[in-house]
mmJSON file of the N, C-alpha and C atoms, coordinates in Angstrom:
{"data_MODEL":{"atom_site":{
"group_PDB":["ATOM","ATOM","ATOM","ATOM","ATOM","ATOM","ATOM","ATOM","ATOM","ATOM","ATOM","ATOM","ATOM","ATOM","ATOM","ATOM","ATOM","ATOM","ATOM","ATOM","ATOM","ATOM","ATOM","ATOM","ATOM","ATOM","ATOM","ATOM","ATOM","ATOM","ATOM","ATOM","ATOM","ATOM","ATOM","ATOM","ATOM","ATOM","ATOM","ATOM","ATOM","ATOM","ATOM","ATOM","ATOM","ATOM","ATOM","ATOM","ATOM","ATOM","ATOM","ATOM","ATOM","ATOM","ATOM","ATOM","ATOM","ATOM","ATOM","ATOM","ATOM","ATOM","ATOM","ATOM","ATOM","ATOM","ATOM","ATOM","ATOM","ATOM","ATOM","ATOM","ATOM","ATOM","ATOM","ATOM","ATOM","ATOM","ATOM","ATOM","ATOM","ATOM","ATOM","ATOM","ATOM","ATOM","ATOM","ATOM","ATOM","ATOM","ATOM","ATOM","ATOM","ATOM","ATOM","ATOM","ATOM","ATOM","ATOM","ATOM","ATOM","ATOM","ATOM","ATOM","ATOM","ATOM","ATOM","ATOM","ATOM","ATOM","ATOM","ATOM","ATOM","ATOM","ATOM","ATOM","ATOM","ATOM","ATOM","ATOM","ATOM","ATOM","ATOM","ATOM","ATOM","ATOM","ATOM","ATOM","ATOM","ATOM","ATOM","ATOM","ATOM","ATOM","ATOM","ATOM","ATOM","ATOM","ATOM","ATOM","ATOM","ATOM","ATOM","ATOM","ATOM","ATOM","ATOM","ATOM","ATOM","ATOM","ATOM","ATOM","ATOM","ATOM","ATOM","ATOM","ATOM","ATOM","ATOM","ATOM","ATOM","ATOM","ATOM","ATOM","ATOM","ATOM","ATOM","ATOM","ATOM","ATOM","ATOM","ATOM","ATOM","ATOM","ATOM","ATOM","ATOM","ATOM","ATOM","ATOM","ATOM","ATOM","ATOM","ATOM","ATOM","ATOM","ATOM","ATOM","ATOM","ATOM","ATOM","ATOM","ATOM","ATOM","ATOM","ATOM","ATOM","ATOM","ATOM","ATOM","ATOM","ATOM","ATOM","ATOM","ATOM","ATOM","ATOM","ATOM","ATOM","ATOM","ATOM","ATOM","ATOM","ATOM","ATOM","ATOM"],
"id":[1,2,3,4,5,6,7,8,9,10,11,12,13,14,15,16,17,18,19,20,21,22,23,24,25,26,27,28,29,30,31,32,33,34,35,36,37,38,39,40,41,42,43,44,45,46,47,48,49,50,51,52,53,54,55,56,57,58,59,60,61,62,63,64,65,66,67,68,69,70,71,72,73,74,75,76,77,78,79,80,81,82,83,84,85,86,87,88,89,90,91,92,93,94,95,96,97,98,99,100,101,102,103,104,105,106,107,108,109,110,111,112,113,114,115,116,117,118,119,120,121,122,123,124,125,126,127,128,129,130,131,132,133,134,135,136,137,138,139,140,141,142,143,144,145,146,147,148,149,150,151,152,153,154,155,156,157,158,159,160,161,162,163,164,165,166,167,168,169,170,171,172,173,174,175,176,177,178,179,180,181,182,183,184,185,186,187,188,189,190,191,192,193,194,195,196,197,198,199,200,201,202,203,204,205,206,207,208,209,210,211,212,213,214,215,216],
"type_symbol":["N","C","C","N","C","C","N","C","C","N","C","C","N","C","C","N","C","C","N","C","C","N","C","C","N","C","C","N","C","C","N","C","C","N","C","C","N","C","C","N","C","C","N","C","C","N","C","C","N","C","C","N","C","C","N","C","C","N","C","C","N","C","C","N","C","C","N","C","C","N","C","C","N","C","C","N","C","C","N","C","C","N","C","C","N","C","C","N","C","C","N","C","C","N","C","C","N","C","C","N","C","C","N","C","C","N","C","C","N","C","C","N","C","C","N","C","C","N","C","C","N","C","C","N","C","C","N","C","C","N","C","C","N","C","C","N","C","C","N","C","C","N","C","C","N","C","C","N","C","C","N","C","C","N","C","C","N","C","C","N","C","C","N","C","C","N","C","C","N","C","C","N","C","C","N","C","C","N","C","C","N","C","C","N","C","C","N","C","C","N","C","C","N","C","C","N","C","C","N","C","C","N","C","C","N","C","C","N","C","C","N","C","C","N","C","C"],
"label_atom_id":["N","CA","C","N","CA","C","N","CA","C","N","CA","C","N","CA","C","N","CA","C","N","CA","C","N","CA","C","N","CA","C","N","CA","C","N","CA","C","N","CA","C","N","CA","C","N","CA","C","N","CA","C","N","CA","C","N","CA","C","N","CA","C","N","CA","C","N","CA","C","N","CA","C","N","CA","C","N","CA","C","N","CA","C","N","CA","C","N","CA","C","N","CA","C","N","CA","C","N","CA","C","N","CA","C","N","CA","C","N","CA","C","N","CA","C","N","CA","C","N","CA","C","N","CA","C","N","CA","C","N","CA","C","N","CA","C","N","CA","C","N","CA","C","N","CA","C","N","CA","C","N","CA","C","N","CA","C","N","CA","C","N","CA","C","N","CA","C","N","CA","C","N","CA","C","N","CA","C","N","CA","C","N","CA","C","N","CA","C","N","CA","C","N","CA","C","N","CA","C","N","CA","C","N","CA","C","N","CA","C","N","CA","C","N","CA","C","N","CA","C","N","CA","C","N","CA","C","N","CA","C","N","CA","C","N","CA","C","N","CA","C","N","CA","C","N","CA","C","N","CA","C"],
"label_alt_id":[null,null,null,null,null,null,null,null,null,null,null,null,null,null,null,null,null,null,null,null,null,null,null,null,null,null,null,null,null,null,null,null,null,null,null,null,null,null,null,null,null,null,null,null,null,null,null,null,null,null,null,null,null,null,null,null,null,null,null,null,null,null,null,null,null,null,null,null,null,null,null,null,null,null,null,null,null,null,null,null,null,null,null,null,null,null,null,null,null,null,null,null,null,null,null,null,null,null,null,null,null,null,null,null,null,null,null,null,null,null,null,null,null,null,null,null,null,null,null,null,null,null,null,null,null,null,null,null,null,null,null,null,null,null,null,null,null,null,null,null,null,null,null,null,null,null,null,null,null,null,null,null,null,null,null,null,null,null,null,null,null,null,null,null,null,null,null,null,null,null,null,null,null,null,null,null,null,null,null,null,null,null,null,null,null,null,null,null,null,null,null,null,null,null,null,null,null,null,null,null,null,null,null,null,null,null,null,null,null,null,null,null,null,null,null,null],
"label_comp_id":["MET","MET","MET","PRO","PRO","PRO","PRO","PRO","PRO","GLU","GLU","GLU","GLU","GLU","GLU","ASP","ASP","ASP","GLU","GLU","GLU","PRO","PRO","PRO","ILE","ILE","ILE","ALA","ALA","ALA","PRO","PRO","PRO","LEU","LEU","LEU","ALA","ALA","ALA","GLU","GLU","GLU","LEU","LEU","LEU","GLY","GLY","GLY","GLN","GLN","GLN","ASP","ASP","ASP","VAL","VAL","VAL","SER","SER","SER","PRO","PRO","PRO","GLN","GLN","GLN","PHE","PHE","PHE","LEU","LEU","LEU","GLU","GLU","GLU","ALA","ALA","ALA","VAL","VAL","VAL","ARG","ARG","ARG","LYS","LYS","LYS","LYS","LYS","LYS","ILE","ILE","ILE","TYR","TYR","TYR","ARG","ARG","ARG","ARG","ARG","ARG","THR","THR","THR","THR","THR","THR","ALA","ALA","ALA","ASN","ASN","ASN","GLN","GLN","GLN","MET","MET","MET","VAL","VAL","VAL","ALA","ALA","ALA","PHE","PHE","PHE","SER","SER","SER","TRP","TRP","TRP","ASN","ASN","ASN","LEU","LEU","LEU","PRO","PRO","PRO","LYS","LYS","LYS","VAL","VAL","VAL","VAL","VAL","VAL","LEU","LEU","LEU","MET","MET","MET","GLU","GLU","GLU","MET","MET","MET","LEU","LEU","LEU","MET","MET","MET","LEU","LEU","LEU","ILE","ILE","ILE","ALA","ALA","ALA","HIS","HIS","HIS","PHE","PHE","PHE","PHE","PHE","PHE","THR","THR","THR","GLY","GLY","GLY","SER","SER","SER","LYS","LYS","LYS","GLN","GLN","GLN","LYS","LYS","LYS","PRO","PRO","PRO","GLN","GLN","GLN","SER","SER","SER"],
"label_asym_id":["A","A","A","A","A","A","A","A","A","A","A","A","A","A","A","A","A","A","A","A","A","A","A","A","A","A","A","A","A","A","A","A","A","A","A","A","A","A","A","A","A","A","A","A","A","A","A","A","A","A","A","A","A","A","A","A","A","A","A","A","A","A","A","A","A","A","A","A","A","A","A","A","A","A","A","A","A","A","A","A","A","A","A","A","A","A","A","A","A","A","A","A","A","A","A","A","A","A","A","A","A","A","A","A","A","A","A","A","A","A","A","A","A","A","A","A","A","A","A","A","A","A","A","A","A","A","A","A","A","A","A","A","A","A","A","A","A","A","A","A","A","A","A","A","A","A","A","A","A","A","A","A","A","A","A","A","A","A","A","A","A","A","A","A","A","A","A","A","A","A","A","A","A","A","A","A","A","A","A","A","A","A","A","A","A","A","A","A","A","A","A","A","A","A","A","A","A","A","A","A","A","A","A","A","A","A","A","A","A","A","A","A","A","A","A","A"],
"label_entity_id":["1","1","1","1","1","1","1","1","1","1","1","1","1","1","1","1","1","1","1","1","1","1","1","1","1","1","1","1","1","1","1","1","1","1","1","1","1","1","1","1","1","1","1","1","1","1","1","1","1","1","1","1","1","1","1","1","1","1","1","1","1","1","1","1","1","1","1","1","1","1","1","1","1","1","1","1","1","1","1","1","1","1","1","1","1","1","1","1","1","1","1","1","1","1","1","1","1","1","1","1","1","1","1","1","1","1","1","1","1","1","1","1","1","1","1","1","1","1","1","1","1","1","1","1","1","1","1","1","1","1","1","1","1","1","1","1","1","1","1","1","1","1","1","1","1","1","1","1","1","1","1","1","1","1","1","1","1","1","1","1","1","1","1","1","1","1","1","1","1","1","1","1","1","1","1","1","1","1","1","1","1","1","1","1","1","1","1","1","1","1","1","1","1","1","1","1","1","1","1","1","1","1","1","1","1","1","1","1","1","1","1","1","1","1","1","1"],
"label_seq_id":[1,1,1,2,2,2,3,3,3,4,4,4,5,5,5,6,6,6,7,7,7,8,8,8,9,9,9,10,10,10,11,11,11,12,12,12,13,13,13,14,14,14,15,15,15,16,16,16,17,17,17,18,18,18,19,19,19,20,20,20,21,21,21,22,22,22,23,23,23,24,24,24,25,25,25,26,26,26,27,27,27,28,28,28,29,29,29,30,30,30,31,31,31,32,32,32,33,33,33,34,34,34,35,35,35,36,36,36,37,37,37,38,38,38,39,39,39,40,40,40,41,41,41,42,42,42,43,43,43,44,44,44,45,45,45,46,46,46,47,47,47,48,48,48,49,49,49,50,50,50,51,51,51,52,52,52,53,53,53,54,54,54,55,55,55,56,56,56,57,57,57,58,58,58,59,59,59,60,60,60,61,61,61,62,62,62,63,63,63,64,64,64,65,65,65,66,66,66,67,67,67,68,68,68,69,69,69,70,70,70,71,71,71,72,72,72],
"pdbx_PDB_ins_code":[null,null,null,null,null,null,null,null,null,null,null,null,null,null,null,null,null,null,null,null,null,null,null,null,null,null,null,null,null,null,null,null,null,null,null,null,null,null,null,null,null,null,null,null,null,null,null,null,null,null,null,null,null,null,null,null,null,null,null,null,null,null,null,null,null,null,null,null,null,null,null,null,null,null,null,null,null,null,null,null,null,null,null,null,null,null,null,null,null,null,null,null,null,null,null,null,null,null,null,null,null,null,null,null,null,null,null,null,null,null,null,null,null,null,null,null,null,null,null,null,null,null,null,null,null,null,null,null,null,null,null,null,null,null,null,null,null,null,null,null,null,null,null,null,null,null,null,null,null,null,null,null,null,null,null,null,null,null,null,null,null,null,null,null,null,null,null,null,null,null,null,null,null,null,null,null,null,null,null,null,null,null,null,null,null,null,null,null,null,null,null,null,null,null,null,null,null,null,null,null,null,null,null,null,null,null,null,null,null,null,null,null,null,null,null,null],
"Cartn_x":[-25.345,-24.653,-23.524,-23.481,-22.421,-21.056,-19.992,-18.646,-18.294,-17.387,-16.905,-16.21,-16.177,-15.565,-14.06,-13.394,-11.941,-11.467,-12.302,-11.835,-12.208,-11.292,-11.55,-12.604,-13.215,-14.164,-13.346,-13.79,-13.01,-12.537,-13.39,-12.884,-11.904,-12.115,-11.226,-9.9,-9.869,-8.628,-7.59,-8.067,-7.144,-6.53,-7.118,-6.635,-5.559,-5.231,-4.26,-2.889,-2.26,-0.933,-0.022,1.247,2.221,2.509,2.8,3.093,4.597,5.016,6.451,7.031,8.304,8.949,8.991,9.071,9.085,7.758,6.658,5.347,5.234,5.668,5.609,6.466,7.641,8.518,7.88,7.23,6.555,5.41,4.666,3.57,4.127,5.209,5.831,6.301,6.933,7.414,6.269,5.151,3.995,3.439,3.392,2.893,3.827,5.129,6.096,6.004,5.831,5.732,4.504,3.381,2.161,2.266,2.894,3.069,3.965,5.038,5.948,5.243,4.493,3.758,2.734,2.069,1.092,1.757,2.913,3.621,4.108,4.568,5.032,3.873,2.723,1.562,1.126,1.099,0.705,1.695,2.974,3.997,3.856,3.694,3.593,2.275,1.241,-0.035,0.065,0.798,0.89,2.014,2.995,4.153,3.798,2.98,2.659,1.985,1.122,0.462,1.474,2.399,3.404,4.302,4.729,5.586,4.841,3.585,2.796,2.638,2.358,2.217,3.536,4.649,5.951,6.222,5.894,6.118,5.225,3.969,3.066,3.541,4.02,4.531,5.792,6.636,7.842,7.478,6.51,6.074,5.445,4.62,3.998,5.058,6.063,7.144,7.94,8.126,8.876,8.181,6.863,6.135,5.816,5.628,5.214,6.326,7.263,8.258,9.517,9.7,10.941,10.724,9.866,9.589,10.691,11.455,12.507,13.751,14.425,15.667,16.811,17.769,18.924,19.74,20.216,21.03,22.485,23.183,24.583,25.472],
"Cartn_y":[-36.091,-34.837,-34.663,-33.525,-33.312,-33.104,-33.486,-33.284,-31.793,-31.479,-30.096,-29.712,-28.441,-28.001,-28.241,-28.199,-28.338,-29.777,-30.723,-32.101,-32.765,-33.586,-34.205,-35.309,-35.606,-36.715,-37.998,-38.93,-40.136,-40.902,-41.277,-42.046,-41.235,-39.93,-39.113,-38.843,-38.884,-38.648,-39.727,-40.929,-42.024,-41.893,-41.095,-40.962,-39.884,-39.177,-38.096,-38.575,-37.799,-38.133,-36.936,-37.224,-36.149,-35.595,-34.325,-33.66,-33.652,-33.91,-33.958,-32.544,-32.406,-31.085,-30.503,-31.357,-30.877,-30.208,-30.787,-30.189,-28.833,-28.757,-27.482,-26.421,-26.826,-25.883,-25.414,-26.307,-25.922,-24.942,-25.174,-24.268,-22.899,-22.885,-21.61,-20.832,-21.525,-20.859,-20.245,-20.962,-20.424,-19.192,-19.25,-18.094,-16.909,-17.13,-16.042,-15.463,-16.332,-15.879,-14.996,-15.414,-14.614,-13.302,-13.336,-12.114,-11.131,-11.625,-10.766,-10.166,-10.992,-10.485,-9.431,-9.652,-8.689,-7.361,-7.418,-6.19,-5.452,-6.172,-5.533,-4.846,-5.491,-4.889,-3.638,-3.716,-2.544,-1.405,-1.725,-0.705,-0.055,-0.863,-0.295,0.458,0.128,0.837,2.195,2.278,3.519,4.435,3.905,4.699,5.91,5.804,7.004,8.099,7.716,8.713,9.425,8.671,9.263,10.221,9.822,10.679,11.944,11.82,12.99,13.95,13.424,14.278,14.991,14.291,14.912,16.032,15.813,16.847,18.059,17.831,18.938,19.73,19.038,19.728,20.517,19.978,20.684,21.955,21.857,23.035,24.069,23.609,24.534,25.213,24.482,25.073,26.061,25.777,26.66,28.022,28.016,29.271,29.975,29.252,29.878,29.958,29.063,29.009,29.814,30.317,31.01,32.524,33.082,34.54,35.336,34.743,35.476,35.582,36.761,36.954,36.37,35.785,35.256,36.379,36.146,37.146,36.944,38.078,37.952,38.482],
"Cartn_z":[24.436,24.716,23.695,22.973,21.969,22.624,21.93,22.504,22.564,23.452,23.563,22.256,21.966,20.711,20.675,21.807,21.833,21.782,22.175,22.168,20.845,20.287,18.986,19.092,17.982,17.918,18.0,18.837,19.149,17.914,16.96,15.799,14.942,14.86,14.036,14.734,16.056,16.788,16.475,16.156,15.856,14.465,13.598,12.227,12.072,13.128,13.039,12.573,11.701,11.2,11.38,11.569,11.659,10.264,10.228,8.963,8.756,7.529,7.249,7.223,7.585,7.527,6.115,5.099,3.722,3.365,3.842,3.578,4.261,5.512,6.226,5.544,5.059,4.361,3.052,2.334,1.089,1.366,2.428,2.786,3.164,3.949,4.333,3.11,2.157,0.944,0.156,0.062,-0.656,0.053,1.367,2.131,1.943,2.045,1.86,0.444,-0.547,-1.93,-2.123,-1.565,-1.696,-0.932,0.227,1.01,0.269,-0.309,-1.066,-2.278,-2.99,-4.156,-3.73,-2.617,-2.116,-1.77,-1.127,-0.768,-2.006,-3.013,-4.241,-4.973,-5.006,-5.664,-4.912,-3.583,-2.787,-2.991,-3.03,-3.233,-4.607,-5.641,-6.985,-7.176,-6.418,-6.501,-5.822,-4.715,-3.947,-4.411,-5.099,-5.491,-6.35,-7.39,-8.177,-7.348,-6.416,-5.566,-4.673,-4.12,-3.237,-4.02,-5.195,-6.029,-6.424,-6.809,-7.179,-5.997,-4.823,-3.638,-3.314,-3.425,-3.16,-4.159,-5.424,-6.434,-6.175,-5.81,-5.51,-4.293,-3.267,-2.082,-2.421,-3.299,-3.721,-4.487,-5.384,-6.143,-5.21,-4.274,-3.323,-2.468,-2.035,-1.241,-2.083,-3.34,-4.224,-4.345,-4.457,-4.63,-3.317,-2.229,-0.98,0.056,0.034,1.093,0.828,-0.373,-0.689,-0.798,0.035,-0.017,0.647,1.528,2.236,1.366,1.462,0.733,1.548,0.897,1.629,2.27,3.482,4.176,3.783,3.576,3.199,4.282],
"occupancy":[1.0,1.0,1.0,1.0,1.0,1.0,1.0,1.0,1.0,1.0,1.0,1.0,1.0,1.0,1.0,1.0,1.0,1.0,1.0,1.0,1.0,1.0,1.0,1.0,1.0,1.0,1.0,1.0,1.0,1.0,1.0,1.0,1.0,1.0,1.0,1.0,1.0,1.0,1.0,1.0,1.0,1.0,1.0,1.0,1.0,1.0,1.0,1.0,1.0,1.0,1.0,1.0,1.0,1.0,1.0,1.0,1.0,1.0,1.0,1.0,1.0,1.0,1.0,1.0,1.0,1.0,1.0,1.0,1.0,1.0,1.0,1.0,1.0,1.0,1.0,1.0,1.0,1.0,1.0,1.0,1.0,1.0,1.0,1.0,1.0,1.0,1.0,1.0,1.0,1.0,1.0,1.0,1.0,1.0,1.0,1.0,1.0,1.0,1.0,1.0,1.0,1.0,1.0,1.0,1.0,1.0,1.0,1.0,1.0,1.0,1.0,1.0,1.0,1.0,1.0,1.0,1.0,1.0,1.0,1.0,1.0,1.0,1.0,1.0,1.0,1.0,1.0,1.0,1.0,1.0,1.0,1.0,1.0,1.0,1.0,1.0,1.0,1.0,1.0,1.0,1.0,1.0,1.0,1.0,1.0,1.0,1.0,1.0,1.0,1.0,1.0,1.0,1.0,1.0,1.0,1.0,1.0,1.0,1.0,1.0,1.0,1.0,1.0,1.0,1.0,1.0,1.0,1.0,1.0,1.0,1.0,1.0,1.0,1.0,1.0,1.0,1.0,1.0,1.0,1.0,1.0,1.0,1.0,1.0,1.0,1.0,1.0,1.0,1.0,1.0,1.0,1.0,1.0,1.0,1.0,1.0,1.0,1.0,1.0,1.0,1.0,1.0,1.0,1.0,1.0,1.0,1.0,1.0,1.0,1.0,1.0,1.0,1.0,1.0,1.0,1.0],
"B_iso_or_equiv":[0.0,0.0,0.0,0.0,0.0,0.0,0.0,0.0,0.0,0.0,0.0,0.0,0.0,0.0,0.0,0.0,0.0,0.0,0.0,0.0,0.0,0.0,0.0,0.0,0.0,0.0,0.0,0.0,0.0,0.0,0.0,0.0,0.0,0.0,0.0,0.0,0.0,0.0,0.0,0.0,0.0,0.0,0.0,0.0,0.0,0.0,0.0,0.0,0.0,0.0,0.0,0.0,0.0,0.0,0.0,0.0,0.0,0.0,0.0,0.0,0.0,0.0,0.0,0.0,0.0,0.0,0.0,0.0,0.0,0.0,0.0,0.0,0.0,0.0,0.0,0.0,0.0,0.0,0.0,0.0,0.0,0.0,0.0,0.0,0.0,0.0,0.0,0.0,0.0,0.0,0.0,0.0,0.0,0.0,0.0,0.0,0.0,0.0,0.0,0.0,0.0,0.0,0.0,0.0,0.0,0.0,0.0,0.0,0.0,0.0,0.0,0.0,0.0,0.0,0.0,0.0,0.0,0.0,0.0,0.0,0.0,0.0,0.0,0.0,0.0,0.0,0.0,0.0,0.0,0.0,0.0,0.0,0.0,0.0,0.0,0.0,0.0,0.0,0.0,0.0,0.0,0.0,0.0,0.0,0.0,0.0,0.0,0.0,0.0,0.0,0.0,0.0,0.0,0.0,0.0,0.0,0.0,0.0,0.0,0.0,0.0,0.0,0.0,0.0,0.0,0.0,0.0,0.0,0.0,0.0,0.0,0.0,0.0,0.0,0.0,0.0,0.0,0.0,0.0,0.0,0.0,0.0,0.0,0.0,0.0,0.0,0.0,0.0,0.0,0.0,0.0,0.0,0.0,0.0,0.0,0.0,0.0,0.0,0.0,0.0,0.0,0.0,0.0,0.0,0.0,0.0,0.0,0.0,0.0,0.0,0.0,0.0,0.0,0.0,0.0,0.0],
"pdbx_formal_charge":[null,null,null,null,null,null,null,null,null,null,null,null,null,null,null,null,null,null,null,null,null,null,null,null,null,null,null,null,null,null,null,null,null,null,null,null,null,null,null,null,null,null,null,null,null,null,null,null,null,null,null,null,null,null,null,null,null,null,null,null,null,null,null,null,null,null,null,null,null,null,null,null,null,null,null,null,null,null,null,null,null,null,null,null,null,null,null,null,null,null,null,null,null,null,null,null,null,null,null,null,null,null,null,null,null,null,null,null,null,null,null,null,null,null,null,null,null,null,null,null,null,null,null,null,null,null,null,null,null,null,null,null,null,null,null,null,null,null,null,null,null,null,null,null,null,null,null,null,null,null,null,null,null,null,null,null,null,null,null,null,null,null,null,null,null,null,null,null,null,null,null,null,null,null,null,null,null,null,null,null,null,null,null,null,null,null,null,null,null,null,null,null,null,null,null,null,null,null,null,null,null,null,null,null,null,null,null,null,null,null,null,null,null,null,null,null],
"auth_seq_id":[1,1,1,2,2,2,3,3,3,4,4,4,5,5,5,6,6,6,7,7,7,8,8,8,9,9,9,10,10,10,11,11,11,12,12,12,13,13,13,14,14,14,15,15,15,16,16,16,17,17,17,18,18,18,19,19,19,20,20,20,21,21,21,22,22,22,23,23,23,24,24,24,25,25,25,26,26,26,27,27,27,28,28,28,29,29,29,30,30,30,31,31,31,32,32,32,33,33,33,34,34,34,35,35,35,36,36,36,37,37,37,38,38,38,39,39,39,40,40,40,41,41,41,42,42,42,43,43,43,44,44,44,45,45,45,46,46,46,47,47,47,48,48,48,49,49,49,50,50,50,51,51,51,52,52,52,53,53,53,54,54,54,55,55,55,56,56,56,57,57,57,58,58,58,59,59,59,60,60,60,61,61,61,62,62,62,63,63,63,64,64,64,65,65,65,66,66,66,67,67,67,68,68,68,69,69,69,70,70,70,71,71,71,72,72,72],
"auth_comp_id":["MET","MET","MET","PRO","PRO","PRO","PRO","PRO","PRO","GLU","GLU","GLU","GLU","GLU","GLU","ASP","ASP","ASP","GLU","GLU","GLU","PRO","PRO","PRO","ILE","ILE","ILE","ALA","ALA","ALA","PRO","PRO","PRO","LEU","LEU","LEU","ALA","ALA","ALA","GLU","GLU","GLU","LEU","LEU","LEU","GLY","GLY","GLY","GLN","GLN","GLN","ASP","ASP","ASP","VAL","VAL","VAL","SER","SER","SER","PRO","PRO","PRO","GLN","GLN","GLN","PHE","PHE","PHE","LEU","LEU","LEU","GLU","GLU","GLU","ALA","ALA","ALA","VAL","VAL","VAL","ARG","ARG","ARG","LYS","LYS","LYS","LYS","LYS","LYS","ILE","ILE","ILE","TYR","TYR","TYR","ARG","ARG","ARG","ARG","ARG","ARG","THR","THR","THR","THR","THR","THR","ALA","ALA","ALA","ASN","ASN","ASN","GLN","GLN","GLN","MET","MET","MET","VAL","VAL","VAL","ALA","ALA","ALA","PHE","PHE","PHE","SER","SER","SER","TRP","TRP","TRP","ASN","ASN","ASN","LEU","LEU","LEU","PRO","PRO","PRO","LYS","LYS","LYS","VAL","VAL","VAL","VAL","VAL","VAL","LEU","LEU","LEU","MET","MET","MET","GLU","GLU","GLU","MET","MET","MET","LEU","LEU","LEU","MET","MET","MET","LEU","LEU","LEU","ILE","ILE","ILE","ALA","ALA","ALA","HIS","HIS","HIS","PHE","PHE","PHE","PHE","PHE","PHE","THR","THR","THR","GLY","GLY","GLY","SER","SER","SER","LYS","LYS","LYS","GLN","GLN","GLN","LYS","LYS","LYS","PRO","PRO","PRO","GLN","GLN","GLN","SER","SER","SER"],
"auth_asym_id":["A","A","A","A","A","A","A","A","A","A","A","A","A","A","A","A","A","A","A","A","A","A","A","A","A","A","A","A","A","A","A","A","A","A","A","A","A","A","A","A","A","A","A","A","A","A","A","A","A","A","A","A","A","A","A","A","A","A","A","A","A","A","A","A","A","A","A","A","A","A","A","A","A","A","A","A","A","A","A","A","A","A","A","A","A","A","A","A","A","A","A","A","A","A","A","A","A","A","A","A","A","A","A","A","A","A","A","A","A","A","A","A","A","A","A","A","A","A","A","A","A","A","A","A","A","A","A","A","A","A","A","A","A","A","A","A","A","A","A","A","A","A","A","A","A","A","A","A","A","A","A","A","A","A","A","A","A","A","A","A","A","A","A","A","A","A","A","A","A","A","A","A","A","A","A","A","A","A","A","A","A","A","A","A","A","A","A","A","A","A","A","A","A","A","A","A","A","A","A","A","A","A","A","A","A","A","A","A","A","A","A","A","A","A","A","A"],
"auth_atom_id":["N","CA","C","N","CA","C","N","CA","C","N","CA","C","N","CA","C","N","CA","C","N","CA","C","N","CA","C","N","CA","C","N","CA","C","N","CA","C","N","CA","C","N","CA","C","N","CA","C","N","CA","C","N","CA","C","N","CA","C","N","CA","C","N","CA","C","N","CA","C","N","CA","C","N","CA","C","N","CA","C","N","CA","C","N","CA","C","N","CA","C","N","CA","C","N","CA","C","N","CA","C","N","CA","C","N","CA","C","N","CA","C","N","CA","C","N","CA","C","N","CA","C","N","CA","C","N","CA","C","N","CA","C","N","CA","C","N","CA","C","N","CA","C","N","CA","C","N","CA","C","N","CA","C","N","CA","C","N","CA","C","N","CA","C","N","CA","C","N","CA","C","N","CA","C","N","CA","C","N","CA","C","N","CA","C","N","CA","C","N","CA","C","N","CA","C","N","CA","C","N","CA","C","N","CA","C","N","CA","C","N","CA","C","N","CA","C","N","CA","C","N","CA","C","N","CA","C","N","CA","C","N","CA","C","N","CA","C","N","CA","C","N","CA","C","N","CA","C","N","CA","C"],
"pdbx_PDB_model_num":[1,1,1,1,1,1,1,1,1,1,1,1,1,1,1,1,1,1,1,1,1,1,1,1,1,1,1,1,1,1,1,1,1,1,1,1,1,1,1,1,1,1,1,1,1,1,1,1,1,1,1,1,1,1,1,1,1,1,1,1,1,1,1,1,1,1,1,1,1,1,1,1,1,1,1,1,1,1,1,1,1,1,1,1,1,1,1,1,1,1,1,1,1,1,1,1,1,1,1,1,1,1,1,1,1,1,1,1,1,1,1,1,1,1,1,1,1,1,1,1,1,1,1,1,1,1,1,1,1,1,1,1,1,1,1,1,1,1,1,1,1,1,1,1,1,1,1,1,1,1,1,1,1,1,1,1,1,1,1,1,1,1,1,1,1,1,1,1,1,1,1,1,1,1,1,1,1,1,1,1,1,1,1,1,1,1,1,1,1,1,1,1,1,1,1,1,1,1,1,1,1,1,1,1,1,1,1,1,1,1,1,1,1,1,1,1]
}}}
């Protein structure tokens, strides 16, 4: 009968070692670095599109939204 998926294999359970805090900190730093780089790439990829859309909306508002004369 095969072991349950959640329980470790008996010989391998004895080989478990604790992980040092320095290793965990190094892994966290690498994850944070990759996440930051990913966000920067996404931001720089989307920024030109956002700026272009804002400029087009500004031009459209300039031609269509300013039909009313100012009241004095």
